TORKOL-4160 file (C-alpha; in steps of 0.2 Angstrom, whole numbers, padded with zeros to 4 digits, m for minus):
164
<pt num="1" X="0144" Y="0317" Z="0068"/>
<pt num="2" X="0137" Y="0303" Z="0057"/>
<pt num="3" X="0119" Y="0306" Z="0053"/>
<pt num="4" X="0109" Y="0291" Z="0047"/>
<pt num="5" X="0107" Y="0291" Z="0028"/>
<pt num="6" X="0089" Y="0293" Z="0023"/>
<pt num="7" X="0083" Y="0282" Z="0009"/>
<pt num="8" X="0069" Y="0289" Z="m0002"/>
<pt num="9" X="0053" Y="0279" Z="0001"/>
<pt num="10" X="0053" Y="0272" Z="m0017"/>
<pt num="11" X="0069" Y="0263" Z="m0014"/>
<pt num="12" X="0064" Y="0256" Z="0003"/>
<pt num="13" X="0061" Y="0238" Z="0005"/>
<pt num="14" X="0043" Y="0234" Z="0012"/>
<pt num="15" X="0042" Y="0226" Z="0029"/>
<pt num="16" X="0039" Y="0207" Z="0028"/>
<pt num="17" X="0022" Y="0202" Z="0033"/>
<pt num="18" X="0013" Y="0186" Z="0034"/>
<pt num="19" X="0001" Y="0182" Z="0021"/>
<pt num="20" X="m0016" Y="0176" Z="0028"/>
<pt num="21" X="m0019" Y="0164" Z="0014"/>
<pt num="22" X="m0004" Y="0154" Z="0018"/>
<pt num="23" X="m0005" Y="0154" Z="0037"/>
<pt num="24" X="m0019" Y="0143" Z="0044"/>
<pt num="25" X="m0031" Y="0152" Z="0056"/>
<pt num="26" X="m0029" Y="0142" Z="0072"/>
<pt num="27" X="m0046" Y="0147" Z="0078"/>
<pt num="28" X="m0055" Y="0139" Z="0063"/>
<pt num="29" X="m0057" Y="0120" Z="0062"/>
<pt num="30" X="m0047" Y="0112" Z="0048"/>
<pt num="31" X="m0058" Y="0105" Z="0034"/>
<pt num="32" X="m0058" Y="0086" Z="0033"/>
<pt num="33" X="m0045" Y="0079" Z="0020"/>
<pt num="34" X="m0051" Y="0075" Z="0003"/>
<pt num="35" X="m0055" Y="0056" Z="0001"/>
<pt num="36" X="m0042" Y="0045" Z="m0007"/>
<pt num="37" X="m0047" Y="0037" Z="m0023"/>
<pt num="38" X="m0054" Y="0019" Z="m0020"/>
<pt num="39" X="m0042" Y="0005" Z="m0026"/>
<pt num="40" X="m0050" Y="m0008" Z="m0038"/>
<pt num="41" X="m0056" Y="m0023" Z="m0029"/>
<pt num="42" X="m0044" Y="m0038" Z="m0031"/>
<pt num="43" X="m0052" Y="m0051" Z="m0041"/>
<pt num="44" X="m0046" Y="m0068" Z="m0045"/>
<pt num="45" X="m0051" Y="m0079" Z="m0060"/>
<pt num="46" X="m0067" Y="m0089" Z="m0057"/>
<pt num="47" X="m0062" Y="m0105" Z="m0065"/>
<pt num="48" X="m0052" Y="m0114" Z="m0078"/>
<pt num="49" X="m0067" Y="m0111" Z="m0090"/>
<pt num="50" X="m0063" Y="m0093" Z="m0091"/>
<pt num="51" X="m0048" Y="m0095" Z="m0103"/>
<pt num="52" X="m0034" Y="m0097" Z="m0090"/>
<pt num="53" X="m0017" Y="m0097" Z="m0098"/>
<pt num="54" X="m0001" Y="m0104" Z="m0089"/>
<pt num="55" X="0017" Y="m0099" Z="m0091"/>
<pt num="56" X="0033" Y="m0098" Z="m0082"/>
<pt num="57" X="0046" Y="m0085" Z="m0081"/>
<pt num="58" X="0061" Y="m0079" Z="m0070"/>
<pt num="59" X="0063" Y="m0062" Z="m0063"/>
<pt num="60" X="0079" Y="m0053" Z="m0065"/>
<pt num="61" X="0088" Y="m0045" Z="m0050"/>
<pt num="62" X="0079" Y="m0029" Z="m0053"/>
<pt num="63" X="0062" Y="m0038" Z="m0052"/>
<pt num="64" X="0057" Y="m0037" Z="m0070"/>
<pt num="65" X="0047" Y="m0052" Z="m0077"/>
<pt num="66" X="0047" Y="m0055" Z="m0096"/>
<pt num="67" X="0033" Y="m0066" Z="m0102"/>
<pt num="68" X="0028" Y="m0059" Z="m0119"/>
<pt num="69" X="0016" Y="m0072" Z="m0125"/>
<pt num="70" X="0005" Y="m0070" Z="m0109"/>
<pt num="71" X="0006" Y="m0051" Z="m0110"/>
<pt num="72" X="0001" Y="m0052" Z="m0128"/>
<pt num="73" X="m0014" Y="m0063" Z="m0125"/>
<pt num="74" X="m0020" Y="m0051" Z="m0111"/>
<pt num="75" X="m0017" Y="m0037" Z="m0124"/>
<pt num="76" X="m0004" Y="m0028" Z="m0113"/>
<pt num="77" X="0009" Y="m0019" Z="m0124"/>
<pt num="78" X="0022" Y="m0007" Z="m0119"/>
<pt num="79" X="0015" Y="0008" Z="m0109"/>
<pt num="80" X="0000" Y="m0001" Z="m0102"/>
<pt num="81" X="m0004" Y="0005" Z="m0085"/>
<pt num="82" X="m0006" Y="m0008" Z="m0072"/>
<pt num="83" X="m0011" Y="m0010" Z="m0053"/>
<pt num="84" X="m0003" Y="m0023" Z="m0042"/>
<pt num="85" X="m0009" Y="m0030" Z="m0026"/>
<pt num="86" X="m0004" Y="m0045" Z="m0015"/>
<pt num="87" X="m0016" Y="m0058" Z="m0009"/>
<pt num="88" X="m0008" Y="m0070" Z="0003"/>
<pt num="89" X="0007" Y="m0077" Z="m0007"/>
<pt num="90" X="0001" Y="m0071" Z="m0024"/>
<pt num="91" X="0004" Y="m0055" Z="m0034"/>
<pt num="92" X="m0011" Y="m0050" Z="m0044"/>
<pt num="93" X="m0009" Y="m0038" Z="m0059"/>
<pt num="94" X="m0023" Y="m0030" Z="m0068"/>
<pt num="95" X="m0024" Y="m0015" Z="m0080"/>
<pt num="96" X="m0028" Y="0001" Z="m0072"/>
<pt num="97" X="m0027" Y="0018" Z="m0082"/>
<pt num="98" X="m0021" Y="0026" Z="m0065"/>
<pt num="99" X="m0010" Y="0012" Z="m0060"/>
<pt num="100" X="0007" Y="0016" Z="m0054"/>
<pt num="101" X="0016" Y="0002" Z="m0064"/>
<pt num="102" X="0017" Y="m0001" Z="m0083"/>
<pt num="103" X="0023" Y="m0013" Z="m0096"/>
<pt num="104" X="0040" Y="m0006" Z="m0100"/>
<pt num="105" X="0047" Y="m0004" Z="m0118"/>
<pt num="106" X="0055" Y="m0021" Z="m0118"/>
<pt num="107" X="0038" Y="m0029" Z="m0114"/>
<pt num="108" X="0042" Y="m0033" Z="m0095"/>
<pt num="109" X="0033" Y="m0029" Z="m0079"/>
<pt num="110" X="0043" Y="m0024" Z="m0064"/>
<pt num="111" X="0037" Y="m0032" Z="m0048"/>
<pt num="112" X="0040" Y="m0020" Z="m0033"/>
<pt num="113" X="0053" Y="m0026" Z="m0020"/>
<pt num="114" X="0040" Y="m0025" Z="m0006"/>
<pt num="115" X="0028" Y="m0036" Z="m0015"/>
<pt num="116" X="0041" Y="m0049" Z="m0019"/>
<pt num="117" X="0047" Y="m0050" Z="m0001"/>
<pt num="118" X="0029" Y="m0052" Z="0005"/>
<pt num="119" X="0026" Y="m0066" Z="m0007"/>
<pt num="120" X="0043" Y="m0075" Z="m0005"/>
<pt num="121" X="0048" Y="m0071" Z="m0023"/>
<pt num="122" X="0067" Y="m0070" Z="m0026"/>
<pt num="123" X="0078" Y="m0070" Z="m0042"/>
<pt num="124" X="0082" Y="m0088" Z="m0047"/>
<pt num="125" X="0068" Y="m0100" Z="m0045"/>
<pt num="126" X="0055" Y="m0099" Z="m0059"/>
<pt num="127" X="0038" Y="m0091" Z="m0056"/>
<pt num="128" X="0021" Y="m0098" Z="m0062"/>
<pt num="129" X="0011" Y="m0085" Z="m0071"/>
<pt num="130" X="m0008" Y="m0088" Z="m0073"/>
<pt num="131" X="m0017" Y="m0076" Z="m0085"/>
<pt num="132" X="m0035" Y="m0075" Z="m0085"/>
<pt num="133" X="m0039" Y="m0068" Z="m0102"/>
<pt num="134" X="m0057" Y="m0063" Z="m0100"/>
<pt num="135" X="m0054" Y="m0055" Z="m0083"/>
<pt num="136" X="m0038" Y="m0046" Z="m0089"/>
<pt num="137" X="m0029" Y="m0052" Z="m0074"/>
<pt num="138" X="m0011" Y="m0060" Z="m0071"/>
<pt num="139" X="m0008" Y="m0069" Z="m0055"/>
<pt num="140" X="0010" Y="m0072" Z="m0051"/>
<pt num="141" X="0014" Y="m0087" Z="m0040"/>
<pt num="142" X="0031" Y="m0091" Z="m0032"/>
<pt num="143" X="0039" Y="m0108" Z="m0036"/>
<pt num="144" X="0037" Y="m0114" Z="m0019"/>
<pt num="145" X="0019" Y="m0111" Z="m0018"/>
<pt num="146" X="0016" Y="m0119" Z="m0035"/>
<pt num="147" X="0026" Y="m0135" Z="m0029"/>
<pt num="148" X="0016" Y="m0135" Z="m0012"/>
<pt num="149" X="m0001" Y="m0134" Z="m0022"/>
<pt num="150" X="0004" Y="m0148" Z="m0034"/>
<pt num="151" X="0011" Y="m0159" Z="m0020"/>
<pt num="152" X="m0006" Y="m0157" Z="m0010"/>
<pt num="153" X="m0016" Y="m0161" Z="m0026"/>
<pt num="154" X="m0005" Y="m0177" Z="m0029"/>
<pt num="155" X="m0008" Y="m0182" Z="m0011"/>
<pt num="156" X="m0027" Y="m0180" Z="m0013"/>
<pt num="157" X="m0028" Y="m0188" Z="m0030"/>
<pt num="158" X="m0018" Y="m0203" Z="m0025"/>
<pt num="159" X="m0023" Y="m0205" Z="m0007"/>
<pt num="160" X="m0004" Y="m0206" Z="m0003"/>
<pt num="161" X="0002" Y="m0197" Z="0012"/>
<pt num="162" X="0019" Y="m0192" Z="0016"/>
<pt num="163" X="0028" Y="m0202" Z="0030"/>
<pt num="164" X="0032" Y="m0191" Z="0045"/>
């Protein structure tokens, strides 16, 4: 008859065991999650006295914006880490060492697709860019918003109202 083969102890595989450090104890309450880092508060330029520079640019189909003169005025070179936030129909960009975005090697900033959709920004129409030099902030306005604001300003300045 066939007898089972005996394997010496030194060649036997150890039985699998659960390691207590990797298996949470169901009886113990879970510690609270670590707090997320606070995002920098969105701030907009206070007034035109603060060194507000205006420029226009178009985004390409991948969402990149090239406006080297404004980026240079803000001191933003390739590799500068940036944080982006949306405020109503605006994209606010500010330097942030821990930011998820950066000025690329060509001197462009990529605006995320979600932010572009929220603000109605599409490739084609120009964007109005406002750089607040002292605050180190770039505000990206879609063309439609800039046209609407100017139309409202002209109506208020002239007292003329659009016929319905």
